[in-house]
OpenMM code with the backbone's topology and positions (N, CA, C; nanometers):
from openmm import Vec3, app, unit

residues = "MET LEU ALA PRO ARG PRO GLU ALA TRP VAL LEU ASP TRP LEU PHE ASP GLU GLY SER LEU THR ARG ARG LEU THR GLY ILE SER HIS ASN HIS PHE SER VAL THR PRO LEU PHE GLU GLY TRP GLN PRO LEU ARG PRO ASP GLU CYS GLY ALA LEU ASP LEU ALA GLU GLY SER GLU GLY TRP VAL ARG GLU VAL TYR LEU ARG GLY HIS GLY GLU PRO TRP VAL PHE ALA ARG SER VAL ALA ALA ARG SER ALA LEU GLN GLY ASP GLY LEU HIS MET ASP GLU LEU GLY SER ARG SER LEU GLY GLU LEU LEU PHE CYS ASP ARG ALA PHE GLN ARG ARG ALA ILE GLU VAL CYS HIS TYR PRO GLU ALA TRP LEU PRO ALA ASP VAL ARG THR ALA GLN LEU TRP GLY ARG ARG SER ARG PHE ASP ARG GLY ALA LEU SER VAL LEU VAL ALA GLU VAL PHE LEU PRO ARG LEU TRP THR VAL ALA ARG ALA ASN PRO GLU ASN ARG".split()
positions = [
    Vec3(2.4996, 5.0669, 2.0132),
    Vec3(2.6440, 5.0149, 2.0306),
    Vec3(2.6227, 4.9965, 2.1876),
    Vec3(2.6781, 4.8547, 2.2293),
    Vec3(2.6999, 4.7860, 2.3318),
    Vec3(2.8303, 4.8576, 2.4157),
    Vec3(2.8219, 4.8595, 2.5145),
    Vec3(2.9591, 4.8910, 2.5865),
    Vec3(3.0237, 4.7636, 2.6358),
    Vec3(3.1602, 4.7733, 2.6146),
    Vec3(3.2258, 4.6536, 2.6479),
    Vec3(3.2240, 4.6202, 2.7585),
    Vec3(3.2185, 4.4486, 2.8060),
    Vec3(3.2245, 4.4150, 2.9417),
    Vec3(3.3310, 4.4224, 2.9953),
    Vec3(3.2829, 4.4789, 3.1395),
    Vec3(3.3895, 4.5239, 3.2471),
    Vec3(3.4992, 4.3896, 3.2669),
    Vec3(3.6158, 4.4333, 3.3115),
    Vec3(3.7180, 4.3346, 3.3500),
    Vec3(3.6332, 4.2668, 3.4508),
    Vec3(3.7010, 4.1393, 3.4647),
    Vec3(3.6521, 4.0543, 3.5872),
    Vec3(3.6656, 4.1271, 3.7304),
    Vec3(3.7627, 4.2156, 3.7399),
    Vec3(3.7685, 4.2635, 3.8749),
    Vec3(3.6841, 4.3938, 3.8850),
    Vec3(3.6283, 4.4395, 3.7937),
    Vec3(3.5450, 4.5355, 3.8170),
    Vec3(3.4149, 4.4969, 3.8453),
    Vec3(3.3896, 4.3654, 3.7573),
    Vec3(3.2488, 4.2975, 3.7870),
    Vec3(3.2414, 4.2533, 3.9599),
    Vec3(3.3573, 4.2275, 4.0025),
    Vec3(3.3531, 4.1750, 4.1359),
    Vec3(3.3306, 4.3106, 4.2298),
    Vec3(3.3330, 4.4164, 4.1811),
    Vec3(3.3005, 4.5392, 4.2779),
    Vec3(3.1469, 4.5579, 4.2486),
    Vec3(3.0947, 4.5612, 4.1226),
    Vec3(2.9642, 4.5734, 4.0828),
    Vec3(2.8571, 4.4746, 4.1500),
    Vec3(2.8968, 4.3459, 4.1617),
    Vec3(2.8260, 4.2510, 4.2094),
    Vec3(2.8482, 4.1883, 4.3405),
    Vec3(2.9316, 4.2674, 4.4234),
    Vec3(2.9895, 4.2287, 4.5455),
    Vec3(2.8219, 4.2650, 4.6346),
    Vec3(2.8222, 4.1441, 4.7248),
    Vec3(2.6821, 4.1526, 4.8095),
    Vec3(2.7205, 4.2079, 4.9315),
    Vec3(2.8523, 4.2257, 4.9729),
    Vec3(2.8766, 4.2771, 5.1021),
    Vec3(2.8803, 4.4264, 5.1243),
    Vec3(2.9049, 4.4761, 5.2499),
    Vec3(2.8695, 4.6099, 5.2536),
    Vec3(2.9959, 4.7000, 5.1872),
    Vec3(2.9454, 4.7893, 5.0906),
    Vec3(3.0133, 4.8839, 5.0034),
    Vec3(3.1496, 4.9609, 5.1052),
    Vec3(3.0781, 5.0064, 5.1979),
    Vec3(3.0869, 5.0950, 5.3000),
    Vec3(3.2478, 5.0125, 5.3750),
    Vec3(3.2072, 4.9097, 5.3933),
    Vec3(3.3240, 4.8345, 5.4640),
    Vec3(3.4226, 4.7989, 5.3470),
    Vec3(3.4128, 4.7635, 5.2201),
    Vec3(3.5053, 4.7703, 5.1531),
    Vec3(3.5854, 4.9011, 5.0898),
    Vec3(3.5135, 5.0020, 5.0871),
    Vec3(3.5656, 5.1430, 5.0756),
    Vec3(3.6501, 5.1827, 5.1841),
    Vec3(3.5997, 5.1499, 5.3164),
    Vec3(3.6773, 5.1886, 5.4242),
    Vec3(3.8044, 5.0846, 5.4218),
    Vec3(3.8324, 4.9706, 5.3954),
    Vec3(3.9316, 4.8719, 5.3592),
    Vec3(4.0360, 4.9529, 5.2721),
    Vec3(4.0163, 4.9565, 5.1459),
    Vec3(4.0679, 5.0228, 5.0688),
    Vec3(4.1209, 5.1570, 5.0734),
    Vec3(4.0719, 5.2223, 5.1585),
    Vec3(4.1281, 5.3731, 5.2097),
    Vec3(4.1900, 5.3510, 5.3278),
    Vec3(4.1898, 5.2668, 5.3910),
    Vec3(4.2777, 5.2486, 5.5222),
    Vec3(4.2246, 5.3377, 5.6172),
    Vec3(4.0713, 5.3257, 5.6356),
    Vec3(4.0019, 5.3688, 5.7335),
    Vec3(4.0262, 5.5421, 5.7066),
    Vec3(4.0443, 5.5825, 5.5953),
    Vec3(3.9855, 5.7166, 5.5431),
    Vec3(3.8742, 5.7164, 5.4753),
    Vec3(3.7688, 5.6907, 5.5231),
    Vec3(3.6504, 5.6923, 5.4468),
    Vec3(3.5651, 5.7874, 5.5051),
    Vec3(3.4665, 5.8785, 5.4194),
    Vec3(3.3694, 5.9515, 5.4823),
    Vec3(3.2585, 5.9555, 5.3848),
    Vec3(3.1577, 6.0171, 5.4427),
    Vec3(3.0432, 6.0397, 5.3621),
    Vec3(3.0104, 6.1697, 5.3651),
    Vec3(2.9734, 6.2344, 5.2444),
    Vec3(2.9451, 6.3746, 5.2222),
    Vec3(2.7893, 6.3984, 5.1678),
    Vec3(2.7237, 6.4263, 5.2493),
    Vec3(2.5707, 6.4591, 5.2145),
    Vec3(2.5646, 6.5654, 5.1079),
    Vec3(2.4849, 6.5297, 5.0061),
    Vec3(2.4696, 6.6397, 4.8880),
    Vec3(2.3265, 6.6849, 4.9018),
    Vec3(2.2627, 6.5978, 4.9206),
    Vec3(2.0862, 6.6362, 4.8933),
    Vec3(2.0402, 6.5354, 5.0122),
    Vec3(1.8979, 6.6016, 5.0848),
    Vec3(1.8360, 6.5119, 5.1889),
    Vec3(1.6978, 6.5580, 5.1702),
    Vec3(1.5972, 6.5127, 5.1320),
    Vec3(1.4554, 6.5684, 5.1651),
    Vec3(1.3701, 6.5031, 5.0928),
    Vec3(1.2212, 6.5366, 5.1018),
    Vec3(1.0968, 6.4883, 5.0297),
    Vec3(1.1021, 6.5458, 4.8874),
    Vec3(1.0919, 6.4530, 4.7943),
    Vec3(1.0682, 6.4809, 4.6590),
    Vec3(0.9980, 6.3799, 4.5705),
    Vec3(0.9336, 6.3927, 4.4834),
    Vec3(0.8714, 6.3147, 4.3960),
    Vec3(0.9895, 6.2140, 4.3260),
    Vec3(0.9752, 6.0769, 4.3655),
    Vec3(1.0684, 5.9653, 4.3131),
    Vec3(1.0524, 5.9797, 4.1459),
    Vec3(1.1642, 5.9373, 4.0993),
    Vec3(1.1707, 5.9168, 3.9394),
    Vec3(1.0923, 5.7778, 3.9098),
    Vec3(1.0301, 5.7674, 3.7975),
    Vec3(0.9607, 5.6758, 3.7539),
    Vec3(1.0068, 5.5184, 3.7741),
    Vec3(1.1615, 5.5254, 3.7296),
    Vec3(1.2407, 5.4160, 3.7558),
    Vec3(1.2323, 5.3816, 3.8982),
    Vec3(1.2414, 5.4618, 3.9737),
    Vec3(1.2259, 5.4279, 4.1212),
    Vec3(1.0969, 5.4044, 4.1597),
    Vec3(1.0004, 5.4324, 4.1353),
    Vec3(0.8632, 5.3961, 4.1742),
    Vec3(0.8624, 5.2649, 4.1228),
    Vec3(0.8803, 5.2338, 3.9879),
    Vec3(0.8716, 5.0916, 3.9667),
    Vec3(0.9636, 4.9791, 4.0273),
    Vec3(1.0706, 5.0185, 4.0618),
    Vec3(1.1738, 4.9241, 4.1381),
    Vec3(1.1028, 4.9143, 4.2984),
    Vec3(1.0134, 5.0221, 4.3471),
    Vec3(0.9630, 5.0114, 4.5011),
    Vec3(0.8131, 4.9539, 4.4603),
    Vec3(0.7830, 4.9327, 4.3532),
    Vec3(0.6424, 4.8777, 4.3547),
    Vec3(0.5235, 5.0001, 4.4025),
    Vec3(0.5766, 5.1193, 4.3486),
    Vec3(0.5012, 5.2456, 4.3843),
    Vec3(0.4110, 5.2892, 4.2866),
    Vec3(0.3191, 5.3912, 4.2872),
    Vec3(0.2395, 5.4500, 4.1894),
    Vec3(0.3377, 5.5620, 4.1446),
    Vec3(0.3503, 5.5633, 3.9872),
    Vec3(0.4397, 5.6779, 3.9428),
    Vec3(0.3967, 5.8157, 4.0014),
    Vec3(0.4827, 5.8957, 4.0265),
    Vec3(0.4692, 6.0129, 4.1462),
    Vec3(0.4742, 6.0168, 4.2484),
    Vec3(0.5088, 5.9161, 4.3253),
    Vec3(0.4971, 5.8949, 4.4684),
    Vec3(0.6191, 5.9467, 4.5426),
    Vec3(0.5793, 6.0325, 4.6305),
    Vec3(0.6833, 6.1060, 4.6818),
    Vec3(0.7827, 6.0281, 4.8007),
    Vec3(0.8959, 6.0366, 4.8275),
    Vec3(0.9717, 5.9746, 4.8991),
    Vec3(1.0760, 6.0611, 4.9605),
    Vec3(1.1600, 5.9960, 5.0352),
    Vec3(1.2935, 6.0611, 5.0961),
    Vec3(1.3978, 6.0080, 4.9916),
    Vec3(1.4671, 6.1301, 4.9681),
    Vec3(1.5771, 6.1197, 4.8754),
    Vec3(1.7027, 6.1432, 4.9450),
    Vec3(1.8245, 6.0665, 4.9623),
    Vec3(1.9147, 6.1022, 5.0012),
    Vec3(2.0511, 6.0685, 4.8790),
    Vec3(2.1185, 6.1846, 4.8654),
    Vec3(2.2273, 6.1777, 4.7834),
    Vec3(2.3643, 6.2033, 4.8501),
    Vec3(2.4468, 6.1223, 4.8269),
    Vec3(2.5500, 6.1620, 4.8989),
    Vec3(2.7144, 6.0953, 4.8090),
    Vec3(2.8263, 6.1527, 4.8551),
    Vec3(2.9186, 6.1017, 4.8104),
    Vec3(3.0092, 6.0077, 4.9205),
    Vec3(3.0658, 5.8919, 4.8535),
    Vec3(3.1350, 5.8215, 4.9633),
    Vec3(3.2926, 5.8456, 4.9220),
    Vec3(3.3509, 5.8992, 4.9999),
    Vec3(3.4962, 5.9289, 5.0047),
    Vec3(3.6078, 5.8662, 5.0449),
    Vec3(3.7188, 5.8436, 4.9639),
    Vec3(3.8187, 5.7670, 5.0419),
    Vec3(3.9148, 5.8765, 5.0231),
    Vec3(4.0064, 5.9224, 5.1058),
    Vec3(4.1114, 5.9912, 5.1548),
    Vec3(4.0564, 6.1432, 5.0850),
    Vec3(3.9212, 6.1691, 5.1123),
    Vec3(3.8802, 6.2970, 5.0757),
    Vec3(3.7903, 6.3170, 4.9220),
    Vec3(3.8355, 6.2187, 4.8643),
    Vec3(3.8047, 6.2241, 4.7108),
    Vec3(3.6780, 6.1605, 4.6836),
    Vec3(3.6032, 6.1971, 4.6014),
    Vec3(3.4693, 6.0959, 4.5844),
    Vec3(3.4982, 5.9856, 4.4997),
    Vec3(3.4656, 5.8882, 4.5628),
    Vec3(3.4806, 5.7469, 4.5041),
    Vec3(3.3588, 5.6970, 4.4227),
    Vec3(3.2424, 5.7353, 4.5158),
    Vec3(3.1244, 5.6592, 4.4748),
    Vec3(3.0236, 5.7745, 4.4891),
    Vec3(2.9151, 5.7889, 4.4028),
    Vec3(2.7933, 5.8804, 4.4128),
    Vec3(2.6746, 5.7874, 4.4469),
    Vec3(2.6193, 5.7937, 4.5734),
    Vec3(2.4896, 5.7113, 4.6191),
    Vec3(2.3804, 5.8103, 4.6224),
    Vec3(2.2671, 5.7237, 4.5538),
    Vec3(2.1332, 5.8031, 4.5828),
    Vec3(2.0571, 5.6628, 4.6352),
    Vec3(2.0047, 5.7129, 4.7603),
    Vec3(1.9140, 5.6145, 4.8390),
    Vec3(1.7766, 5.6697, 4.8484),
    Vec3(1.6714, 5.6079, 4.8172),
    Vec3(1.5328, 5.6608, 4.8543),
    Vec3(1.4167, 5.5493, 4.8883),
    Vec3(1.3216, 5.5953, 4.9503),
    Vec3(1.2181, 5.5091, 5.0259),
    Vec3(1.0872, 5.6008, 5.0245),
    Vec3(0.9753, 5.5241, 5.0139),
    Vec3(0.8537, 5.5972, 5.0142),
    Vec3(0.8315, 5.6409, 5.1285),
    Vec3(0.7378, 5.7580, 5.1246),
    Vec3(0.7016, 5.8346, 5.2677),
    Vec3(0.6045, 5.7289, 5.3287),
    Vec3(0.5180, 5.6921, 5.2581),
    Vec3(0.4091, 5.6103, 5.3152),
    Vec3(0.5044, 5.4835, 5.4322),
    Vec3(0.5909, 5.4167, 5.3591),
    Vec3(0.6717, 5.3094, 5.4345),
    Vec3(0.7518, 5.3837, 5.5407),
    Vec3(0.8166, 5.5189, 5.5130),
    Vec3(0.9148, 5.5345, 5.6186),
    Vec3(0.8502, 5.5871, 5.7886),
    Vec3(0.7415, 5.6312, 5.7536),
    Vec3(0.6589, 5.6939, 5.8579),
    Vec3(0.6058, 5.5949, 5.9442),
    Vec3(0.6566, 5.6170, 6.0609),
    Vec3(0.6065, 5.5041, 6.1906),
    Vec3(0.7102, 5.3852, 6.1783),
    Vec3(0.8165, 5.3523, 6.0821),
    Vec3(0.8900, 5.2473, 6.0732),
    Vec3(1.0123, 5.2626, 6.1688),
    Vec3(1.0627, 5.3622, 6.2206),
    Vec3(1.1635, 5.3636, 6.3087),
    Vec3(1.3131, 5.3730, 6.2203),
    Vec3(1.3078, 5.3842, 6.0793),
    Vec3(1.4464, 5.3918, 6.0165),
    Vec3(1.4274, 5.5632, 5.9752),
    Vec3(1.5174, 5.6208, 6.0772),
    Vec3(1.5159, 5.7865, 6.0232),
    Vec3(1.6364, 5.8154, 5.9498),
    Vec3(1.6067, 5.8171, 5.8457),
    Vec3(1.6979, 5.8439, 5.6890),
    Vec3(1.7264, 5.9722, 5.7251),
    Vec3(1.6480, 6.0520, 5.7824),
    Vec3(1.6535, 6.2215, 5.7822),
    Vec3(1.7652, 6.2507, 5.8869),
    Vec3(1.8657, 6.1703, 5.9726),
    Vec3(1.8982, 6.1811, 6.0802),
    Vec3(2.0368, 6.1061, 6.0492),
    Vec3(2.0638, 6.0729, 5.9423),
    Vec3(2.1961, 5.9922, 5.8997),
    Vec3(2.3173, 6.1126, 5.9088),
    Vec3(2.2996, 6.2173, 5.8366),
    Vec3(2.3991, 6.3334, 5.8363),
    Vec3(2.5197, 6.2672, 5.7731),
    Vec3(2.6183, 6.2416, 5.8071),
    Vec3(2.7511, 6.2098, 5.7373),
    Vec3(2.7835, 6.0399, 5.7780),
    Vec3(2.6682, 5.9792, 5.8532),
    Vec3(2.6832, 5.8260, 5.8657),
    Vec3(2.6468, 5.7738, 5.7339),
    Vec3(2.7035, 5.6670, 5.7440),
    Vec3(2.6542, 5.5493, 5.6198),
    Vec3(2.5262, 5.4600, 5.6226),
    Vec3(2.4335, 5.4925, 5.5463),
    Vec3(2.2821, 5.4005, 5.5317),
    Vec3(2.3409, 5.2914, 5.5104),
    Vec3(2.4354, 5.2547, 5.4137),
    Vec3(2.4707, 5.0907, 5.3803),
    Vec3(2.5053, 5.0168, 5.5314),
    Vec3(2.5959, 5.0866, 5.6017),
    Vec3(2.6523, 5.0332, 5.7100),
    Vec3(2.5095, 4.9940, 5.8092),
    Vec3(2.4115, 5.0971, 5.8216),
    Vec3(2.2927, 5.0491, 5.8740),
    Vec3(2.2176, 4.9476, 5.8300),
    Vec3(2.2059, 4.9475, 5.7091),
    Vec3(2.1112, 4.8329, 5.6433),
    Vec3(2.1825, 4.7266, 5.6445),
    Vec3(2.3243, 4.6930, 5.6730),
    Vec3(2.3934, 4.5876, 5.6748),
    Vec3(2.4111, 4.5238, 5.8264),
    Vec3(2.3919, 4.6287, 5.9189),
    Vec3(2.3909, 4.5759, 6.0697),
    Vec3(2.2593, 4.5376, 6.1197),
    Vec3(2.1413, 4.5943, 6.0485),
    Vec3(2.0166, 4.5074, 6.0900),
    Vec3(1.9761, 4.4202, 6.0156),
    Vec3(1.9897, 4.2807, 6.0468),
    Vec3(1.9790, 4.1524, 5.9926),
    Vec3(1.8202, 4.1415, 5.9320),
    Vec3(1.7166, 4.2389, 5.9986),
    Vec3(1.6195, 4.2172, 5.9202),
    Vec3(1.5777, 4.2466, 5.7784),
    Vec3(1.6883, 4.3387, 5.7453),
    Vec3(1.6854, 4.3764, 5.5844),
    Vec3(1.7310, 4.2667, 5.4951),
    Vec3(1.6544, 4.2339, 5.4064),
    Vec3(1.6797, 4.1695, 5.3041),
    Vec3(1.7262, 4.2202, 5.1702),
    Vec3(1.8285, 4.1882, 5.1174),
    Vec3(1.8826, 4.2398, 5.0010),
    Vec3(1.8370, 4.1659, 4.8702),
    Vec3(1.7622, 4.2388, 4.7991),
    Vec3(1.7433, 4.1827, 4.6542),
    Vec3(1.8424, 4.1781, 4.5478),
    Vec3(1.8358, 4.1265, 4.4252),
    Vec3(1.9455, 4.1054, 4.3199),
    Vec3(1.9979, 4.2642, 4.3046),
    Vec3(2.0945, 4.2455, 4.2787),
    Vec3(2.1692, 4.3580, 4.2211),
    Vec3(2.1696, 4.4051, 4.0782),
    Vec3(2.1217, 4.5265, 4.0449),
    Vec3(2.1093, 4.5432, 3.9068),
    Vec3(2.2175, 4.6495, 3.8487),
    Vec3(2.2635, 4.6268, 3.7485),
    Vec3(2.4028, 4.6820, 3.6837),
    Vec3(2.3785, 4.7531, 3.5646),
    Vec3(2.4338, 4.8606, 3.5286),
    Vec3(2.3949, 4.9489, 3.4206),
    Vec3(2.4834, 5.0657, 3.4010),
    Vec3(2.4825, 5.1399, 3.3101),
    Vec3(2.5555, 5.2582, 3.2826),
    Vec3(2.4745, 5.3581, 3.3433),
    Vec3(2.5103, 5.4409, 3.4558),
    Vec3(2.4090, 5.5440, 3.5098),
    Vec3(2.4013, 5.6290, 3.4186),
    Vec3(2.2749, 5.7016, 3.4019),
    Vec3(2.2279, 5.7959, 3.3248),
    Vec3(2.3307, 5.9212, 3.3643),
    Vec3(2.3843, 5.9977, 3.2721),
    Vec3(2.4910, 6.1070, 3.2847),
    Vec3(2.3934, 6.2197, 3.3633),
    Vec3(2.2742, 6.2380, 3.3157),
    Vec3(2.1707, 6.3508, 3.3363),
    Vec3(2.1586, 6.3357, 3.5080),
    Vec3(2.1559, 6.2065, 3.5467),
    Vec3(2.1317, 6.2057, 3.6822),
    Vec3(2.2154, 6.1927, 3.8042),
    Vec3(2.3365, 6.2442, 3.7352),
    Vec3(2.4603, 6.2724, 3.8166),
    Vec3(2.4874, 6.4158, 3.8558),
    Vec3(2.5495, 6.4381, 3.9979),
    Vec3(2.6082, 6.5841, 4.0323),
    Vec3(2.6659, 6.6401, 3.9210),
    Vec3(2.6654, 6.7627, 3.8818),
    Vec3(2.7126, 6.8186, 3.7809),
    Vec3(2.8677, 6.8148, 3.7847),
    Vec3(2.9331, 6.8019, 3.9170),
    Vec3(3.0942, 6.7899, 3.9111),
    Vec3(3.1309, 6.6506, 3.8747),
    Vec3(3.0462, 6.5571, 3.8682),
    Vec3(3.1236, 6.4289, 3.8384),
    Vec3(3.0334, 6.3699, 3.7186),
    Vec3(2.9536, 6.4565, 3.6201),
    Vec3(2.8829, 6.4018, 3.5154),
    Vec3(2.9865, 6.3588, 3.4128),
    Vec3(2.9889, 6.2315, 3.3551),
    Vec3(3.0819, 6.1737, 3.2284),
    Vec3(2.9866, 6.0581, 3.1968),
    Vec3(3.0204, 6.0136, 3.1096),
    Vec3(2.9116, 5.9065, 3.0425),
    Vec3(3.0004, 5.7760, 3.0755),
    Vec3(2.9024, 5.6659, 3.0616),
    Vec3(2.9532, 5.5366, 3.0709),
    Vec3(3.0316, 5.5094, 3.2133),
    Vec3(2.9458, 5.5635, 3.3433),
    Vec3(2.9850, 5.5591, 3.4691),
    Vec3(2.9101, 5.4152, 3.4882),
    Vec3(3.0026, 5.3379, 3.5523),
    Vec3(2.9126, 5.1864, 3.5978),
    Vec3(2.8598, 5.2314, 3.7162),
    Vec3(2.7187, 5.2052, 3.7191),
    Vec3(2.6502, 5.1929, 3.8696),
    Vec3(2.5681, 5.0489, 3.8910),
    Vec3(2.5274, 5.0486, 3.9973),
    Vec3(2.4247, 4.9388, 4.0583),
    Vec3(2.3257, 4.9803, 4.1509),
    Vec3(2.2286, 4.8883, 4.1608),
    Vec3(2.1098, 4.9290, 4.2710),
    Vec3(2.0623, 4.8044, 4.3113),
    Vec3(2.0135, 4.8238, 4.4278),
    Vec3(1.9452, 4.7148, 4.4955),
    Vec3(1.8458, 4.7493, 4.5935),
    Vec3(1.7636, 4.6699, 4.6176),
    Vec3(1.6346, 4.7127, 4.7049),
    Vec3(1.6769, 4.6177, 4.8281),
    Vec3(1.6384, 4.7011, 4.9443),
    Vec3(1.6544, 4.6441, 5.0818),
    Vec3(1.5199, 4.6296, 5.1514),
    Vec3(1.4681, 4.5421, 5.1835),
    Vec3(1.3282, 4.5073, 5.2530),
    Vec3(1.3220, 4.4920, 5.3875),
    Vec3(1.2564, 4.5494, 5.4479),
    Vec3(1.2017, 4.5101, 5.6098),
    Vec3(1.0889, 4.5192, 5.6397),
    Vec3(1.0113, 4.4183, 5.6338),
    Vec3(0.8708, 4.4133, 5.6408),
    Vec3(0.7874, 4.5121, 5.5299),
    Vec3(0.7467, 4.6296, 5.5981),
    Vec3(0.6751, 4.7243, 5.4690),
    Vec3(0.7694, 4.8023, 5.3931),
    Vec3(0.8769, 4.8205, 5.4703),
    Vec3(0.9641, 4.9275, 5.4355),
    Vec3(1.0582, 4.8765, 5.3328),
    Vec3(1.0870, 4.9416, 5.1937),
    Vec3(1.1750, 4.9100, 5.0948),
    Vec3(1.2471, 5.0165, 5.0726),
    Vec3(1.3974, 4.9953, 5.0708),
    Vec3(1.4646, 5.0976, 5.0390),
    Vec3(1.5532, 5.0676, 4.9014),
    Vec3(1.5458, 5.1666, 4.8106),
    Vec3(1.6220, 5.1431, 4.6981),
    Vec3(1.7590, 5.2216, 4.7186),
    Vec3(1.8748, 5.1421, 4.6780),
    Vec3(1.9917, 5.2166, 4.6980),
    Vec3(2.0863, 5.2072, 4.5765),
    Vec3(2.1195, 5.3122, 4.5074),
    Vec3(2.1998, 5.3058, 4.3729),
    Vec3(2.3369, 5.3697, 4.4142),
    Vec3(2.4633, 5.3194, 4.3464),
    Vec3(2.5786, 5.3536, 4.3836),
    Vec3(2.6178, 5.3654, 4.2366),
    Vec3(2.7082, 5.4666, 4.2336),
    Vec3(2.7433, 5.4768, 4.0877),
    Vec3(2.9214, 5.5018, 4.1285),
    Vec3(2.9841, 5.4270, 4.0709),
    Vec3(3.1524, 5.4250, 4.1011),
    Vec3(3.2148, 5.5164, 3.9931),
    Vec3(3.2824, 5.6030, 4.0581),
    Vec3(3.3410, 5.7122, 4.0146),
    Vec3(3.4798, 5.6869, 3.9615),
    Vec3(3.5698, 5.7506, 3.8430),
    Vec3(3.6671, 5.7137, 3.8021),
    Vec3(3.7858, 5.6938, 3.9007),
    Vec3(3.7957, 5.7783, 3.9888),
    Vec3(3.8922, 5.7970, 4.0932),
    Vec3(3.8785, 5.6679, 4.1885),
    Vec3(3.8018, 5.6071, 4.1967),
    Vec3(3.7829, 5.4573, 4.2660),
    Vec3(3.8396, 5.3629, 4.1908),
    Vec3(3.8493, 5.3400, 4.0729),
    Vec3(3.8910, 5.2538, 3.9792),
    Vec3(4.0139, 5.2709, 3.9765),
    Vec3(4.0791, 5.3973, 3.9548),
    Vec3(4.2325, 5.4014, 3.9550),
    Vec3(4.2885, 5.3690, 4.0802),
    Vec3(4.2275, 5.3869, 4.1905),
    Vec3(4.2848, 5.3368, 4.3400),
    Vec3(4.2850, 5.1705, 4.3314),
    Vec3(4.2070, 5.1273, 4.2929),
    Vec3(4.1332, 4.9837, 4.2832),
    Vec3(4.2596, 4.9111, 4.2084),
    Vec3(4.2653, 4.9759, 4.0782),
    Vec3(4.3506, 4.8981, 3.9846),
    Vec3(4.4821, 4.9004, 4.0341),
    Vec3(4.5402, 5.0168, 4.0950),
    Vec3(4.6681, 5.0094, 4.1381),
    Vec3(4.7117, 4.9268, 4.2812),
    Vec3(4.5906, 4.8967, 4.3612),
    Vec3(4.6332, 4.8085, 4.4523),
    Vec3(4.5554, 4.6625, 4.4367),
    Vec3(4.6171, 4.6027, 4.3792),
    Vec3(4.5573, 4.4225, 4.3345),
    Vec3(4.4809, 4.3671, 4.4516),
    Vec3(4.5564, 4.3901, 4.5448),
    Vec3(4.5120, 4.3053, 4.6816),
    Vec3(4.3895, 4.3659, 4.7302),
    Vec3(4.3546, 4.4710, 4.6693),
    Vec3(4.2095, 4.5417, 4.7345),
    Vec3(4.0979, 4.5218, 4.6214),
    Vec3(4.1481, 4.4606, 4.5350),
    Vec3(4.0545, 4.4087, 4.4219),
    Vec3(3.9366, 4.3417, 4.4588),
] * unit.nanometer
topology = app.Topology()
chain = topology.addChain("A")
for resn in residues:
    res = topology.addResidue(resn, chain)
    for name in ("N", "CA", "C"):
        topology.addAtom(name, app.Element.getBySymbol(name[0]), res)
């Protein structure tokens, strides 16, 4: 059974090509923060290898974070890049800490964003504390020369509550 099509204002969030960090900073009235959950080298999932044109089982840097508004998790984000492409490129994903990768990607004009893909993010891929079915997510690939970074963002229910209550921020 197909999930119902999201409302127009939800689609606007899902397909917005601007910086999600900037949009969340605005809707939170500058009460935005990033909480790292995991950062490290690991084998990438088969779908990630496919999206990055890598051989299945390739190792990459994985960064999972919560993007928070007023201390509440609004978005779960997972960013990955191949080890081979990161080494010697100058993008130090391992040094971001609580800084936003998205802001870095949008400030470096050399990065080109590919098409945004939208889907219901698989529940099993989410952190245990936010696992719930039917969460809308999106991902896109950012390319700069030989480096490609795949960024997936899953919109959590609290963000929709805040956005729905503030029509001017939709």
